N, C-alpha and C positions, 0 to 999 in steps of 0.2 A: 504493499500499499504506500503510495507516494503521497505526501501531505500537500503537495502544491497543485493549483489548478493548471490547466493546459496553457494559458496564455501569462501566467505569473512569472515574473522574473526573480530568481533568487540573487540578492545583492550581497549577503554575508551569511555565514554560519559558523558557529563556534560552540564550546562546551566550557563550563566553569573550570578554571585552572586550579583552584584550590578552595578549601572551605574557610571563608573568612569569618573571624570571630568578632561578634559584635554584641554590645551591651543588652539589645533586645532579646537575644537568644538566652541570655544568662541571668536577666533580672528576676527570674522566679527563684534562683538560689538565693539572691540577696534578700528579696522580701520574705522568703521562707526562714533564713537564719534570723533576721532581725524580729520577725513576728513571733517565732517560737521563742526566742531569746527573752522577749518581752513577757510572753506567756509563762515561761519558766521562772521569771522573776517575780511575777505576780503570784504563782503557785507556792514559791517559797515563803512569800510574805503571808499569804493566806493560811500555810501550814503553822508556821511560827507564831504569827501574831493572833490569829483568829481560831486556832486549834481545829482547822479543817482536816478531815482525815486524808492522808496521803494517796490512798488508793484512788480517790477521785481524779488524780492526775496522771494515772497509769496509762490512759490511752493516748496522751499527748506525744509520747514517742512514735506511737504508730501513725498518728496523723502527720507527723513531721517526715516520716519515711515515705508516706504515701506521696505527699506534695513533692519531695524531692524526686521520687520515682517518675511521677508524671512529667515533671520538668525535663528530666534525662531522656524519657522516652520521645518527648517532642523533638529533642535536639538530635536524638538518634535518627529519626524518621527524615528529618531535614537534610542530614548528611547523606542518607541513603538516596534520597531524591536528587540531590546535586551530583552524585555520582553517575547517575543514568540519564542526566538531563542534556539536551541539545537545543540550541537557539537557533532559528532560521529568520532572517529579515528579508522580506520580499518587497517589491514595489508597492503592495497593498496591505501587508499585516506583518506582525511578528508572530511566530509560530514557536510554541514550546513542546518539544517532543521529550516524553518520559518513557524510558525503557525500562520496564519493571519485569520482575519475574512473572507476574500475571498477564503480561501483554504490553503492547506499546500504545501509549495514550498521546493524543494530539489536542492541544488547546491553542487558540489563537485570539488575538486582539487585532482589530482593524486600526491602521495608522491614524485615521481621523479621530478614533475613540480614545487615543492615548493623549496624554498632556505633553508638555514640553519636556524633552528628554533632559535629565540632570545626570551628571557624571560625578562619582565619588571615587577618587583615586585612592588605592590601598598602598601606594608607596613602593611597590615591588614590580611594577610594570603591568600590572592588572588594575581593573577597577569595576565599578558596578554602575549600570546605566539604569536610573529609576526614573519613574514618570509620575509619581504623586508628588504633591505639595509637601513641604516640610510639615511636622506635627503641629507647630504653632499656627501656621495658615490654616489648616484643616480644622483645628480647634476654634478659630476665630470665625471661619466660615460657618461652623456649627452653632455658633455663639455658646460654645462650652457646654453643649448638652451632651449627655452620654450617648454612645452609638454602639451598635453591634460591632464586634471585631471584624465581622466579614465585610463591613462598609469600608473598613480602613485598608483593606488587602488591595495592594497595588502590584501590577506586574513588574519585574525587574530582571535584568540580565546580570547575574551575579559573578564577579571575579573573572571578567572575560579579558582577553588581550586586546590592546588598542580600543579602549572604550570611547575616546573622543571620536574616531572615525565612525565607529558604529552609531553614535549618537547623531552625528552629522548625516549618515545614510537614513535614519529614521526620520529626521526633520526635513530631509530632502535638499540639504546644503551641499552634499558631496556626491560626485558622480559615482556610479556602480563601477567596479573595476573587474574585468575578466569575466 
């Protein structure tokens, strides 16, 4: 199965070159450690000061472990997805191809539906091309209302070589090569 239409022109294809570490992937660990540290301190105060039975707090380590387990599973799945991911940039859309053990999955976004490409350099020759506005602008547009995490998901080409050129291809500023 070929993911491109008959008259569609492939401008660029590539894969993530590495797994970039970023705070958004690890904030669950920080929140868990701080939250459960505060809960443990409150538990000690409750036991010492108010003679609360310590058995009440026996379930807290289980909750702590479950929270850390969920965070690590999320990161493990993200790494597995990046290992089998390929990006295709055409004259009409950006195609995300995920090669998984259960089969190949194709998802795409039409170029007019993407925002202005933003390049984030990783400092090692790779970078990420994202299309969403920074969090501050999104929150301002939402007037700081809570929203579903699905709304904030934006497509991005993670840890690719020559991200500036790919961003220019997507925005139509660079000619197609080859």
